[in-house]
A tleap script that builds the chain and sets N, CA, C and O, in Angstrom:
source leaprc.protein.ff14SB
mol = sequence {
  NMET VAL MET PHE TRP PHE VAL THR GLN ILE
  ARG LEU SER ARG MET ASP LYS THR GLU LEU
  MET SER TYR LEU VAL ASP GLU ALA GLU TYR
  SER GLU GLU GLN VAL ALA GLU MET THR ASN
  THR GLU LEU LEU ASP HIE TRP LEU GLU TYR
  ASN GLY ILE CYS GLY PHE THR GLY ASP VAL
  LYS GLU VAL VAL GLU ALA ALA PHE ASP VAL
  ASP LEU GLU CASP
}
set mol.1.N position { 56.639 -66.245 21.203 }
set mol.1.CA position { 57.142 -67.797 19.925 }
set mol.1.C position { 56.226 -67.219 18.936 }
set mol.1.O position { 56.201 -67.873 17.893 }
set mol.2.N position { 55.219 -65.849 18.958 }
set mol.2.CA position { 54.190 -65.855 18.007 }
set mol.2.C position { 55.674 -65.483 16.750 }
set mol.2.O position { 55.969 -66.180 15.779 }
set mol.3.N position { 56.282 -64.353 17.148 }
set mol.3.CA position { 57.355 -63.836 15.891 }
set mol.3.C position { 57.967 -65.015 15.459 }
set mol.3.O position { 58.134 -64.879 14.247 }
set mol.4.N position { 58.492 -66.374 15.914 }
set mol.4.CA position { 59.007 -67.396 15.920 }
set mol.4.C position { 58.256 -67.680 14.974 }
set mol.4.O position { 58.724 -67.238 13.925 }
set mol.5.N position { 56.516 -68.652 14.727 }
set mol.5.CA position { 55.442 -69.338 13.866 }
set mol.5.C position { 55.787 -67.756 13.053 }
set mol.5.O position { 55.923 -68.154 11.896 }
set mol.6.N position { 55.908 -66.888 13.021 }
set mol.6.CA position { 55.849 -65.859 12.188 }
set mol.6.C position { 57.095 -65.982 11.018 }
set mol.6.O position { 56.865 -66.165 9.823 }
set mol.7.N position { 58.148 -65.875 11.476 }
set mol.7.CA position { 59.796 -66.494 10.540 }
set mol.7.C position { 59.331 -67.376 10.378 }
set mol.7.O position { 58.545 -67.302 9.434 }
set mol.8.N position { 59.377 -68.278 10.818 }
set mol.8.CA position { 59.325 -69.959 10.283 }
set mol.8.C position { 58.166 -70.007 9.322 }
set mol.8.O position { 58.217 -71.017 8.620 }
set mol.9.N position { 56.951 -69.082 9.032 }
set mol.9.CA position { 55.941 -69.161 8.404 }
set mol.9.C position { 56.583 -68.390 6.828 }
set mol.9.O position { 56.044 -68.766 5.787 }
set mol.10.N position { 57.747 -67.310 6.739 }
set mol.10.CA position { 58.117 -66.741 6.079 }
set mol.10.C position { 59.060 -67.464 5.510 }
set mol.10.O position { 58.953 -67.389 4.287 }
set mol.11.N position { 59.833 -68.053 5.809 }
set mol.11.CA position { 60.899 -68.686 5.365 }
set mol.11.C position { 60.814 -70.285 4.588 }
set mol.11.O position { 61.647 -70.824 3.860 }
set mol.12.N position { 59.294 -70.849 5.121 }
set mol.12.CA position { 58.520 -71.844 4.403 }
set mol.12.C position { 57.794 -71.179 3.374 }
set mol.12.O position { 57.917 -71.560 2.210 }
set mol.13.N position { 57.241 -70.470 3.598 }
set mol.13.CA position { 56.408 -69.751 1.980 }
set mol.13.C position { 57.606 -68.878 1.047 }
set mol.13.O position { 57.393 -68.903 -0.166 }
set mol.14.N position { 58.301 -68.446 1.303 }
set mol.14.CA position { 59.312 -67.698 0.219 }
set mol.14.C position { 58.254 -67.077 -0.743 }
set mol.14.O position { 58.636 -67.333 -1.884 }
set mol.15.N position { 57.177 -66.425 -0.774 }
set mol.15.CA position { 56.218 -66.162 -1.355 }
set mol.15.C position { 56.906 -64.627 -1.670 }
set mol.15.O position { 57.652 -64.300 -0.746 }
set mol.16.N position { 56.825 -63.615 -2.762 }
set mol.16.CA position { 57.354 -62.191 -3.168 }
set mol.16.C position { 55.285 -61.304 -3.751 }
set mol.16.O position { 54.101 -61.590 -3.926 }
set mol.17.N position { 55.847 -60.681 -3.765 }
set mol.17.CA position { 54.495 -59.543 -3.051 }
set mol.17.C position { 53.020 -60.331 -3.900 }
set mol.17.O position { 52.021 -60.847 -3.400 }
set mol.18.N position { 53.443 -60.136 -5.430 }
set mol.18.CA position { 52.904 -60.343 -5.846 }
set mol.18.C position { 51.754 -61.664 -5.241 }
set mol.18.O position { 50.531 -61.525 -5.224 }
set mol.19.N position { 52.451 -62.835 -4.807 }
set mol.19.CA position { 51.971 -64.437 -4.287 }
set mol.19.C position { 50.852 -63.773 -3.225 }
set mol.19.O position { 49.640 -63.875 -3.032 }
set mol.20.N position { 52.169 -62.908 -2.556 }
set mol.20.CA position { 50.523 -62.769 -1.427 }
set mol.20.C position { 49.676 -62.379 -1.599 }
set mol.20.O position { 48.669 -62.898 -1.118 }
set mol.21.N position { 49.587 -60.997 -2.552 }
set mol.21.CA position { 48.227 -60.600 -3.481 }
set mol.21.C position { 47.042 -61.772 -4.006 }
set mol.21.O position { 45.873 -61.542 -4.316 }
set mol.22.N position { 47.678 -62.942 -3.993 }
set mol.22.CA position { 47.123 -63.836 -5.268 }
set mol.22.C position { 46.385 -64.866 -3.174 }
set mol.22.O position { 45.282 -65.308 -2.853 }
set mol.23.N position { 47.871 -64.772 -2.321 }
set mol.23.CA position { 47.165 -65.337 -1.470 }
set mol.23.C position { 45.794 -64.792 -0.314 }
set mol.23.O position { 44.837 -65.345 0.226 }
set mol.24.N position { 46.324 -63.544 -0.342 }
set mol.24.CA position { 45.010 -62.645 -0.020 }
set mol.24.C position { 43.612 -63.375 -0.865 }
set mol.24.O position { 42.694 -64.050 -0.399 }
set mol.25.N position { 43.806 -63.058 -1.877 }
set mol.25.CA position { 42.730 -63.095 -2.927 }
set mol.25.C position { 42.283 -65.011 -2.820 }
set mol.25.O position { 41.138 -65.461 -2.855 }
set mol.26.N position { 43.119 -65.536 -2.735 }
set mol.26.CA position { 42.281 -66.767 -3.014 }
set mol.26.C position { 41.986 -67.345 -1.605 }
set mol.26.O position { 40.783 -67.587 -1.501 }
set mol.27.N position { 42.746 -67.666 -0.403 }
set mol.27.CA position { 42.911 -68.142 0.875 }
set mol.27.C position { 42.068 -66.506 1.571 }
set mol.27.O position { 41.169 -66.858 2.335 }
set mol.28.N position { 42.116 -65.665 1.521 }
set mol.28.CA position { 41.516 -64.645 2.765 }
set mol.28.C position { 39.978 -64.044 2.149 }
set mol.28.O position { 39.002 -63.518 2.685 }
set mol.29.N position { 40.279 -64.369 0.954 }
set mol.29.CA position { 38.868 -63.759 0.331 }
set mol.29.C position { 39.265 -62.541 0.091 }
set mol.29.O position { 39.287 -62.459 -1.137 }
set mol.30.N position { 39.445 -61.995 0.338 }
set mol.30.CA position { 39.917 -59.931 -0.296 }
set mol.30.C position { 39.148 -60.299 -1.813 }
set mol.30.O position { 38.839 -61.430 -2.188 }
set mol.31.N position { 38.891 -58.751 -2.713 }
set mol.31.CA position { 38.340 -59.135 -4.203 }
set mol.31.C position { 39.988 -58.873 -4.190 }
set mol.31.O position { 40.776 -58.894 -3.244 }
set mol.32.N position { 40.314 -58.475 -6.397 }
set mol.32.CA position { 41.684 -58.553 -6.565 }
set mol.32.C position { 41.286 -56.806 -6.052 }
set mol.32.O position { 42.208 -56.215 -5.492 }
set mol.33.N position { 40.229 -56.195 -6.206 }
set mol.33.CA position { 40.015 -54.842 -5.667 }
set mol.33.C position { 40.841 -53.764 -4.991 }
set mol.33.O position { 41.491 -52.722 -5.079 }
set mol.34.N position { 40.315 -54.833 -4.196 }
set mol.34.CA position { 40.810 -54.238 -2.493 }
set mol.34.C position { 42.203 -54.263 -2.127 }
set mol.34.O position { 42.784 -53.305 -1.618 }
set mol.35.N position { 43.014 -55.984 -2.542 }
set mol.35.CA position { 44.160 -55.964 -2.939 }
set mol.35.C position { 45.150 -55.476 -3.478 }
set mol.35.O position { 46.349 -55.511 -3.202 }
set mol.36.N position { 44.208 -54.720 -4.771 }
set mol.36.CA position { 45.629 -53.564 -5.479 }
set mol.36.C position { 45.721 -52.396 -5.304 }
set mol.36.O position { 46.508 -51.613 -5.836 }
set mol.37.N position { 44.524 -52.100 -4.165 }
set mol.37.CA position { 44.744 -50.304 -3.950 }
set mol.37.C position { 45.345 -50.435 -2.569 }
set mol.37.O position { 45.483 -49.325 -2.055 }
set mol.38.N position { 45.908 -51.835 -1.493 }
set mol.38.CA position { 46.483 -51.979 -0.036 }
set mol.38.C position { 48.232 -51.285 -0.026 }
set mol.38.O position { 49.224 -51.671 -0.644 }
set mol.39.N position { 48.128 -50.602 0.554 }
set mol.39.CA position { 49.692 -49.952 0.716 }
set mol.39.C position { 50.754 -51.754 1.001 }
set mol.39.O position { 50.002 -52.673 0.677 }
set mol.40.N position { 51.853 -52.184 1.377 }
set mol.40.CA position { 52.604 -52.775 1.446 }
set mol.40.C position { 52.230 -53.294 2.992 }
set mol.40.O position { 52.167 -54.490 3.279 }
set mol.41.N position { 52.006 -52.282 3.880 }
set mol.41.CA position { 52.123 -51.905 5.646 }
set mol.41.C position { 50.378 -53.324 5.447 }
set mol.41.O position { 50.364 -54.512 5.770 }
set mol.42.N position { 49.114 -52.398 4.763 }
set mol.42.CA position { 48.182 -53.374 4.698 }
set mol.42.C position { 48.343 -54.706 4.546 }
set mol.42.O position { 48.077 -55.602 5.347 }
set mol.43.N position { 48.951 -54.793 3.091 }
set mol.43.CA position { 48.842 -56.513 2.912 }
set mol.43.C position { 49.752 -57.113 3.984 }
set mol.43.O position { 49.488 -58.313 3.908 }
set mol.44.N position { 50.659 -56.963 4.924 }
set mol.44.CA position { 51.367 -57.342 5.738 }
set mol.44.C position { 49.896 -57.514 6.845 }
set mol.44.O position { 49.508 -58.534 7.414 }
set mol.45.N position { 49.411 -56.373 6.870 }
set mol.45.CA position { 48.570 -56.313 8.102 }
set mol.45.C position { 47.134 -57.617 8.191 }
set mol.45.O position { 46.523 -58.248 9.053 }
set mol.46.N position { 47.158 -57.453 6.634 }
set mol.46.CA position { 45.756 -58.923 6.437 }
set mol.46.C position { 46.133 -60.045 6.323 }
set mol.46.O position { 45.405 -61.036 6.262 }
set mol.47.N position { 47.777 -60.015 6.263 }
set mol.47.CA position { 48.344 -61.440 5.741 }
set mol.47.C position { 48.414 -62.191 7.080 }
set mol.47.O position { 48.051 -63.365 7.152 }
set mol.48.N position { 48.963 -61.395 8.322 }
set mol.48.CA position { 49.146 -61.582 9.934 }
set mol.48.C position { 47.583 -61.647 10.858 }
set mol.48.O position { 47.536 -62.229 11.942 }
set mol.49.N position { 46.440 -61.011 10.287 }
set mol.49.CA position { 45.257 -61.223 11.052 }
set mol.49.C position { 44.692 -62.024 9.813 }
set mol.49.O position { 43.492 -61.768 9.918 }
set mol.50.N position { 44.775 -62.555 9.088 }
set mol.50.CA position { 44.270 -64.003 8.289 }
set mol.50.C position { 44.745 -65.008 8.631 }
set mol.50.O position { 44.017 -65.974 8.404 }
set mol.51.N position { 46.503 -65.426 9.507 }
set mol.51.CA position { 46.425 -66.415 10.596 }
set mol.51.C position { 46.868 -65.885 11.624 }
set mol.51.O position { 48.011 -65.870 12.081 }
set mol.52.N position { 45.476 -65.233 12.157 }
set mol.52.CA position { 45.414 -65.322 13.570 }
set mol.52.C position { 46.440 -64.587 13.979 }
set mol.52.O position { 46.951 -65.468 14.669 }
set mol.53.N position { 47.320 -63.465 14.140 }
set mol.53.CA position { 48.006 -62.443 14.432 }
set mol.53.C position { 47.371 -61.302 13.991 }
set mol.53.O position { 47.162 -60.923 12.838 }
set mol.54.N position { 47.016 -60.666 15.336 }
set mol.54.CA position { 46.028 -59.209 15.412 }
set mol.54.C position { 46.512 -58.009 15.940 }
set mol.54.O position { 47.471 -58.525 16.513 }
set mol.55.N position { 46.554 -57.542 16.045 }
set mol.55.CA position { 46.755 -55.893 16.058 }
set mol.55.C position { 48.977 -55.866 16.577 }
set mol.55.O position { 49.349 -55.172 17.523 }
set mol.56.N position { 49.657 -56.427 16.026 }
set mol.56.CA position { 51.456 -56.581 15.854 }
set mol.56.C position { 51.321 -56.059 14.671 }
set mol.56.O position { 52.507 -55.747 14.564 }
set mol.57.N position { 50.859 -55.704 13.690 }
set mol.57.CA position { 51.841 -55.252 12.456 }
set mol.57.C position { 53.103 -54.197 12.517 }
set mol.57.O position { 54.263 -54.203 12.104 }
set mol.58.N position { 52.275 -53.299 13.241 }
set mol.58.CA position { 53.623 -52.180 13.491 }
set mol.58.C position { 54.883 -53.227 14.871 }
set mol.58.O position { 56.012 -52.770 15.044 }
set mol.59.N position { 54.524 -54.284 15.511 }
set mol.59.CA position { 56.301 -54.580 15.890 }
set mol.59.C position { 56.533 -55.759 15.184 }
set mol.59.O position { 57.659 -56.251 15.108 }
set mol.60.N position { 55.332 -56.350 14.550 }
set mol.60.CA position { 56.516 -57.330 13.723 }
set mol.60.C position { 57.017 -56.534 12.496 }
set mol.60.O position { 57.591 -57.282 11.705 }
set mol.61.N position { 56.962 -54.894 11.990 }
set mol.61.CA position { 57.436 -54.585 11.103 }
set mol.61.C position { 58.377 -54.407 11.513 }
set mol.61.O position { 59.377 -54.852 10.950 }
set mol.62.N position { 58.493 -53.401 13.115 }
set mol.62.CA position { 60.034 -52.764 13.830 }
set mol.62.C position { 60.996 -53.875 13.652 }
set mol.62.O position { 61.950 -53.792 12.878 }
set mol.63.N position { 60.596 -55.479 14.770 }
set mol.63.CA position { 61.464 -56.381 14.692 }
set mol.63.C position { 61.619 -57.569 13.331 }
set mol.63.O position { 62.079 -58.701 13.481 }
set mol.64.N position { 61.185 -57.073 12.189 }
set mol.64.CA position { 61.594 -57.705 10.472 }
set mol.64.C position { 62.756 -56.323 10.569 }
set mol.64.O position { 63.874 -56.834 10.620 }
set mol.65.N position { 62.885 -54.643 10.615 }
set mol.65.CA position { 63.118 -53.883 10.419 }
set mol.65.C position { 65.051 -53.999 11.265 }
set mol.65.O position { 66.165 -53.687 10.846 }
set mol.66.N position { 64.596 -54.533 12.410 }
set mol.66.CA position { 65.504 -54.564 13.056 }
set mol.66.C position { 66.560 -55.474 12.939 }
set mol.66.O position { 67.729 -55.180 12.689 }
set mol.67.N position { 66.002 -56.831 13.171 }
set mol.67.CA position { 66.843 -58.196 12.209 }
set mol.67.C position { 67.264 -57.869 10.924 }
set mol.67.O position { 68.287 -58.506 10.672 }
set mol.68.N position { 67.004 -57.325 10.222 }
set mol.68.CA position { 67.138 -57.372 8.791 }
set mol.68.C position { 68.169 -56.088 8.246 }
set mol.68.O position { 69.265 -56.176 7.692 }
set mol.69.N position { 67.361 -54.845 8.634 }
set mol.69.CA position { 68.673 -54.075 8.648 }
set mol.69.C position { 68.418 -52.818 7.497 }
set mol.69.O position { 69.178 -52.075 6.876 }
set mol.70.N position { 66.724 -53.022 7.568 }
set mol.70.CA position { 65.949 -52.418 6.218 }
set mol.70.C position { 64.691 -51.526 6.296 }
set mol.70.O position { 64.445 -51.294 7.479 }
set mol.71.N position { 64.063 -51.113 5.704 }
set mol.71.CA position { 63.445 -49.855 5.544 }
set mol.71.C position { 62.194 -49.950 5.085 }
set mol.71.O position { 61.766 -49.675 3.964 }
set mol.72.N position { 61.289 -50.612 6.617 }
set mol.72.CA position { 59.764 -51.156 5.688 }
set mol.72.C position { 58.803 -49.930 5.150 }
set mol.72.O position { 57.748 -50.394 4.718 }
set mol.73.N position { 58.863 -48.690 5.067 }
set mol.73.CA position { 58.386 -48.268 4.513 }
set mol.73.C position { 57.746 -48.399 3.159 }
set mol.73.O position { 58.413 -48.753 2.187 }
set mol.74.N position { 56.037 -48.028 3.052 }
set mol.74.CA position { 55.465 -48.156 2.361 }
set mol.74.C position { 55.780 -46.768 1.593 }
set mol.74.O position { 55.198 -46.499 0.542 }
savepdb mol mol.pdb
quit
């Protein structure tokens, strides 16, 4: 159920990395400096946590890698 919500949110927002970084600054109230220093995994992790999905970043990455046949290493 959580994964369906996550995929739905990604489809609806269609954000790129710059927009994700802006979202974390504007909505999740991280500083621009904090966001600029985050790895790709940390960006994903903080987005998930802000949206109430805590502790599943690794699982989400694995599912996305499998479903889309991509490598999400930082």
